[in-house]
N, C-alpha and C positions, 0 to 999 in steps of 0.2 A: 513644474515638471519634476524638479528635484524631490518635492514632497511626495508626489505620486510614485516615483521610483522607490523611495524609502518604504512606503506602505506596501508596494508590490513585493519587496524583499521580505518583509515581516510576514505577509500572508503566504508567500512562496514557501517559507520554512514550514508552516503548518500544513499547507496543501501537500507538499512532498512527504512530510512526516506521515500524515494519514493515508494519502493515496498510495505511496510506495509500500507502506507497511500492510495496508489492506490487500493490495494486489499481490504482493509476494507471498504473504501468509496464506491467503485463500488459494492462490495458485498452487502452493505447496501442498495444502490440505487436499484439494480436489484431485491433483495429479497422483498423490499418494493413494487416495481412496479409489480413484479410477484404475490404477494399476492393480489394485487388490480385488476389484469386483468388476462385473460386467453389467451392472444395473445402474442406469443413468439416474434413477430415482434416488438411490443411495448417495450418489455423487452430489446431486442437487441438494438433498437434505443436509449433508455434511457441509457443503459450500454455503448454504444459507445460514446454518447454525454458526459457522465460522465468521460469516459476514457480520451478523448481528453482535456476536460476542466481541469481535474485533473492533467494530465501530463504537460500541458502548465503552469498551475498555480504553480505547485510544482517546475518546472524548473525555473520559474521566481522568486519565493520566494527563492530558493536556491542561485540563482545568486545575488539577492539584499542583502540577509542576509550574504552571504560569503564575498561580496564586503564590506559591512559595517563593519564586524568584522575585515577584513584585514586592512581596513583604520584605525580602532580604534587601532589595535595593532601597526600599523606603527606610529600613532600619539604618542604612548607611547614609541616608539623605541624598542618595544619588538615583533618584527615580528614573527608571527606563521606560520609554514610551512603548517598547516592545511588549511589556507585560501589563499594559494598561487595563485590559479587559479579559480576564481568564475565561469567562463564559463564552465570549466570542471565539477565543482560541479553541475551546472545547468543541464548539459547533463546527468550526472550519475543519479541525482535525477529524472529528467524527464523521462529518459529511464526506470529506475526501476519502476516508477509509471505506465508506459504503460504495462510492463511485469506483474506487480502485478495486474493491472486491467483486463488483459486478462484472468487470471486464473479463476475467478468466472464467467466470461461472456461466455466462450467457450462452456459449456454444453448446453446453450440455442440455439446454432446454430444447434444442432443435436438431442435434446431431447424435449419431451413435457414439459410444464410448471412445472408440479409436479416432473417429473424426473430431470429437470434442477435445480429446487430448491434444491433437496436433493444432487445431484451430485456437484453442485456449492458449497454448504455448506461444504461437505466432502473434496473436493479438496482444498478449501481455508484453512480449518483447518489444513490439512496436510502440505500445503505450509508454513503457518505461523509457525507451529511446527518446520519444518526443518530450516527455517531462524533463528528462536530463538535458536535452538540447535547449529547451526553454530556460532551464536553470542556468546553463552556460551562457546563453544570450543575455539574460538579465544581470548576470554577475560579471560580464565582460571577459568570460573565459571561452575556450574553444567549445562551440556547441556540439561539434562532432565527438570530442573527447568526453564531455559530460554526458552526452547521450549514450555513448558506448559503455561508460562506467555504470550507469544505472541499468542498462540492458544486461550487462554481464552479471551484475548482482542477481538479477531476476533469473537468468539462465542457470546460474550455479544453484540457487535455492530450488528451482524447479527440477533440475536433474537429480539432485540429491534426494529430494522428497519423492520423486517418482520411483527411484530405485529402492528406497526404504519401504515405500508402500508395496512395491512388487515383491520384495523379500518377505515382508510381513504377510502378504497375501498367500505366498507359497508355504510359509511356515504354519499359519493359523488355519487357513481354509482347506 
């Protein structure tokens, strides 16, 4: 049981890193673009482009940072299990970024821009809350507080991105 819990924590770090980053970044991109345009196709193209750029970038960063940390611990002869497999870390972070990115993007495939904005925002906040709640549960902290913390980060990023996109849309278009 203890070993499983330790492994859950290691994977949790990578899942949250990729998933939260993918969700919040893509949510920000698509809300900003949606505020500047009324064309769902543009939002979807921007969202998919951001999804793939995000997941590839996050996977690469996870690989290089895990490898560097592993090598550092090896040089100190204090090898850490957390950095045992940089390729696995890269896959988990990259895949989590794709999953996180899809959540805010999905509504724009089926709804109008305005409906997509609202639905994307709500789905993203719910997803962030549940990931934060799970994080709180696994770390023996308040699941409510952890859920709210992640949700508030997403809300802040989304609101700022929306208003920047709206402003840029008014200035440029």
